[in-house]
TIGU-662092 format. One record per residue (C-alpha): y, z, x. Coordinates in steps of 0.1 Angstrom, whole numbers, plus 5000, padded with zeros to 4 digits. Example, Ala and Ser with C-alpha at 12.3 -4.5 7.8 and 13.67 -1.06 7.14 Angstrom:
<atoms>
     v     w     u
  4955  5078  5123
  4989  5071  5137
</atoms>
This chain:
<atoms>
     v     w     u
  4855  4838  5140
  4864  4830  5103
  4897  4814  5098
  4892  4807  5063
  4918  4801  5040
  4942  4788  5065
  4942  4779  5102
  4974  4781  5118
  4980  4752  5146
  5012  4765  5158
  5015  4799  5179
  5030  4821  5148
  5018  4856  5135
  4994  4848  5108
  4985  4879  5085
  4951  4868  5076
  4943  4856  5110
  4952  4894  5120
  4934  4906  5089
  4899  4892  5093
  4903  4897  5133
  4898  4933  5129
  4876  4933  5101
  4858  4912  5127
  4862  4935  5152
  4852  4966  5132
  4818  4947  5120
  4811  4944  5158
  4815  4979  5167
  4792  4989  5137
  4768  4964  5149
  4768  4945  5118
  4755  4913  5122
  4774  4879  5121
  4763  4870  5088
  4772  4903  5073
  4807  4902  5088
  4814  4865  5077
  4802  4875  5038
  4832  4906  5043
  4859  4890  5058
  4857  4857  5034
  4874  4859  4998
  4852  4856  4971
  4879  4836  4948
  4911  4821  4956
  4931  4807  4924
  4961  4790  4930
  4979  4784  4900
  5015  4759  4885
  5037  4786  4872
  5061  4762  4851
  5095  4780  4835
  5122  4770  4808
  5152  4786  4822
  5182  4797  4806
  5194  4763  4810
  5168  4744  4795
  5160  4726  4824
  5119  4733  4839
  5113  4749  4872
  5082  4749  4891
  5069  4779  4907
  5037  4784  4928
  5012  4816  4920
  4980  4831  4935
  4953  4859  4925
  4928  4861  4954
  4896  4886  4949
  4885  4895  4985
  4857  4915  4975
  4839  4929  4947
  4810  4944  4960
  4819  4981  4956
  4834  4972  4921
  4865  4955  4900
  4890  4939  4922
  4921  4958  4926
  4959  4954  4940
  4992  4946  4930
  5011  4912  4923
  5045  4908  4942
  5073  4881  4933
  5091  4871  4965
  5104  4837  4977
  5080  4842  5009
  5051  4847  4992
  5018  4825  5005
  4985  4819  5003
  4977  4840  5042
  4999  4869  5031
  4979  4876  4998
  4950  4872  5012
  4955  4892  5039
  4967  4917  5015
  4939  4912  4994
  4912  4922  5021
  4934  4950  5033
  4931  4964  4994
  4895  4959  4998
  4892  4982  5027
  4918  5008  5011
  4896  5017  4980
  4869  5016  5006
  4888  5039  5026
  4892  5066  4998
  4858  5058  4983
  4869  5050  4948
  4851  5021  4930
  4871  4990  4933
  4868  4962  4956
  4904  4944  4967
  4925  4921  4951
  4963  4906  4950
  4984  4881  4936
  5015  4867  4936
  5044  4844  4928
  5064  4823  4950
  5099  4832  4936
  5130  4851  4944
  5136  4869  4910
  5170  4880  4920
  5181  4842  4907
  5159  4845  4871
  5177  4861  4843
  5156  4888  4822
  5148  4862  4800
  5134  4841  4829
  5116  4869  4844
  5096  4877  4813
  5087  4837  4807
  5078  4835  4845
  5054  4871  4843
  5036  4856  4807
  5030  4821  4822
  5014  4833  4856
  4993  4865  4835
  4982  4831  4813
  4971  4812  4843
  4948  4841  4859
  4939  4854  4829
  4901  4838  4832
  4902  4864  4867
  4916  4894  4854
  4903  4923  4829
  4894  4958  4831
  4859  4949  4843
  4867  4922  4868
  4903  4929  4885
  4932  4950  4877
  4967  4940  4890
  4991  4968  4897
  5029  4964  4908
  5039  4957  4943
  5070  4939  4955
  5097  4931  4928
  5070  4939  4899
  5074  4970  4879
  5062  4991  4844
  5081  4963  4827
  5064  4932  4847
  5030  4954  4839
  5038  4954  4805
  5042  4920  4799
  5007  4910  4817
  4993  4930  4792
  5006  4922  4763
  4997  4888  4776
  4965  4892  4778
  4964  4913  4749
  4976  4883  4728
  4950  4858  4742
  4918  4882  4736
  4927  4893  4698
  4929  4930  4709
  4945  4955  4731
  4934  4959  4766
  4951  4986  4781
  4928  4987  4815
  4939  4951  4820
  4965  4967  4844
  4979  4999  4860
  5012  5010  4870
  5024  5009  4830
  5048  5026  4809
  5032  5060  4797
  5037  5046  4760
  5013  5017  4761
  4986  5035  4785
  5003  5046  4817
  4995  5081  4830
  5010  5115  4839
  5014  5119  4876
  5015  5087  4889
  5052  5084  4892
  5053  5102  4933
  5012  5095  4937
  5015  5073  4972
  5042  5100  4983
  5019  5132  4975
  4989  5110  4994
  5011  5111  5027
  5016  5147  5022
  4984  5155  5020
  4975  5134  5049
  5001  5149  5071
  4990  5179  5064
  4957  5174  5076
  4968  5158  5103
  4987  5187  5115
  4957  5209  5106
  4929  5188  5127
  4952  5190  5158
  4959  5226  5159
  4999  5217  5154
  5019  5243  5135
  5034  5229  5100
  5061  5259  5091
  5098  5238  5108
  5078  5212  5123
  5103  5182  5126
  5100  5153  5106
  5121  5119  5099
  5116  5097  5068
  5124  5059  5078
  5132  5046  5041
  5143  5065  5012
  5131  5048  4977
  5097  5052  4959
  5079  5067  4984
  5108  5081  5011
  5126  5099  4985
  5095  5123  4976
  5084  5125  5006
  5118  5141  5017
  5111  5170  4990
  5071  5170  4993
  5076  5176  5031
  5104  5205  5025
  5085  5223  4999
  5054  5229  5024
  5077  5241  5049
  5086  5214  5074
  5120  5204  5083
  5128  5168  5078
  5157  5162  5104
  5165  5123  5102
  5162  5100  5071
  5173  5058  5071
  5177  5034  5048
  5188  4999  5047
  5224  5009  5056
  5221  5035  5080
  5204  5066  5093
  5212  5104  5097
  5201  5131  5121
  5204  5166  5110
  5187  5188  5139
  5186  5221  5112
  5171  5198  5080
  5181  5187  5053
  5183  5200  5022
  5161  5173  4999
  5184  5183  4966
  5216  5177  4983
  5207  5144  4997
  5194  5135  4964
  5228  5141  4948
  5248  5121  4977
  5225  5091  4974
  5227  5089  4936
  5267  5093  4944
  5272  5070  4976
  5240  5049  4969
  5231  5053  5008
  5219  5081  5028
  5247  5074  5051
  5280  5097  5050
  5256  5128  5040
  5278  5158  5047
  5268  5173  5078
  5250  5145  5092
  5254  5127  5125
  5252  5092  5120
  5224  5071  5139
  5222  5036  5147
  5193  5023  5131
  5180  5009  5162
  5177  5038  5173
  5160  5060  5144
  5127  5067  5161
  5142  5080  5187
  5155  5112  5171
  5134  5143  5186
  5113  5151  5160
  5073  5159  5160
  5064  5137  5129
  5074  5099  5123
  5066  5084  5088
  5078  5045  5088
  5080  5046  5049
  5100  5012  5041
  5089  4978  5056
  5061  4965  5074
  5064  4954  5115
  5092  4983  5121
  5073  4997  5147
  5076  4969  5178
  5064  4975  5210
  5097  4985  5221
  5100  5009  5194
  5068  5021  5202
  5078  5030  5239
  5111  5049  5231
  5090  5069  5196
  5100  5103  5204
  5077  5118  5179
  5042  5131  5185
  5021  5122  5156
  5028  5089  5129
  5017  5089  5093
  5023  5053  5078
  5038  5054  5045
  5046  5018  5044
  5021  4987  5045
  5016  4974  5079
  5047  4990  5096
  5030  4994  5129
  5027  4957  5151
  4998  4952  5170
  5017  4955  5203
  5034  4987  5186
  4996  4999  5183
  4989  4996  5219
  5016  5012  5232
  5012  5045  5209
  4978  5043  5220
  4984  5040  5256
  5009  5073  5247
  4983  5090  5233
  5005  5092  5198
  4979  5098  5171
  4986  5073  5143
  4970  5078  5104
  4973  5042  5093
  4985  5029  5063
  4953  5021  5049
  4944  5062  5043
  4979  5076  5045
  4992  5055  5016
  4963  5051  4994
  4977  5080  4968
  4988  5053  4950
  4956  5032  4945
  4938  5063  4939
  4964  5072  4910
  4959  5037  4899
  4923  5042  4896
  4930  5074  4874
  4946  5058  4851
  4921  5027  4847
  4895  5056  4843
  4920  5070  4811
  4924  5038  4800
  4888  5034  4797
  4881  5067  4781
  4911  5065  4755
  4916  5100  4770
  4948  5110  4787
  4943  5139  4814
  4966  5170  4817
  4992  5166  4847
  4977  5189  4864
  4938  5180  4865
  4956  5143  4876
  4970  5158  4904
  4942  5184  4915
  4916  5149  4915
  4940  5130  4935
  4943  5161  4960
  4906  5164  4962
  4903  5124  4967
  4932  5125  4995
  4916  5152  5014
  4881  5142  5012
  4887  5102  5028
  4910  5122  5052
  4881  5143  5062
  4856  5116  5063
  4877  5095  5087
  4884  5125  5107
  4847  5131  5114
  4841  5092  5122
  4864  5097  5144
  4848  5121  5161
  4811  5104  5160
  4826  5068  5164
  4854  5076  5197
  4879  5055  5180
  4913  5057  5173
  4926  5068  5138
  4931  5033  5127
  4903  5017  5141
  4876  5047  5128
  4896  5044  5095
  4888  5006  5095
  4855  5010  5104
  4848  5034  5076
  4861  5009  5053
  4842  4982  5064
  4810  5002  5065
  4812  5013  5032
  4813  4972  5020
  4789  4964  5040
  4766  4993  5025
  4773  4981  4991
  4768  4942  4999
  4732  4953  5017
  4720  4971  4987
  4730  4943  4959
  4715  4914  4984
  4724  4880  4981
  4720  4861  4951
  4698  4833  4945
</atoms>
């Protein structure tokens, strides 16, 4: 097994080891030779940079940042930048490999990349955050660009951070470079429809799963864990399509409304209270018991690793759609498989965001903004085609949906790698 970039010497969860083992397994299931599997697993480039920042006090603080390009056989690298105190090379490497698979699964012309800085951004002033962002952008400038690697927002980064990165690269190169990042504000090359694209993709996958399983959509009971950028629009979108959202959770607690939650009333309540807790007419639910709420569909849309083997054992829903990144542990996935609970994996279900980024990048290169309707039609078509391709291959390979999606991604990367050959 390939263990690069880091081999853990203690018994602990290593995200890179986990992802590389999944890719290796998919490669063997597809009958790929060991050389091809090694090429697909091994990151093409790992850049580690020092990020010195002058704080408001006048002192200098040192931070460490990374940009990892995992695979570019299918196109430029694509992946977010996160600012978090726990960021490390194994996490960024694993996330870059996830992006390679995700982009291949939805069949957009991107490879996978990821970046991050080990920093707690809540301890920085706005000025310090801008200086950190610009110094990091300067340090990774040689390896990013519209034709090579296009960053985007991720944990603790947002359109403002993308604006600073774009401006820094523009100053360095002497010409406007809107296509160097995605997730930008509309005023400097962003796109109509980007907000909520991940939620729309999750909705499309949910509907497609129900259709293929011959399960009813009307009044289907849904629980959504997380009420943020993805979860909040999901409650609205699912309700509009006739489903009944009966449970919602956030960091403060969870609620249960058997008759269904009105999305507008919930949005107003959260705007006032800052949490779903205390919503009128709702029964409070302990967070530990959230996935035991009687339901047909469970959608984790918050943090990773929440569906453990214990949670999976008591899961009440008939199907799971992963809106969050990595919400199910390996042990949890095994229990769901044993219980015959279908799961639409994150690399497919939440890929609406990267598809939207692809559309933004294409518009930046064209210098022409699409109408919102065009954006949404193309997003829906891309997600439908991706789901259908995975579903068909699911039947051919006889694997579960998670393994199938991974196999589809690896298969497409292998095809591109094989066609391009090995230089020199």
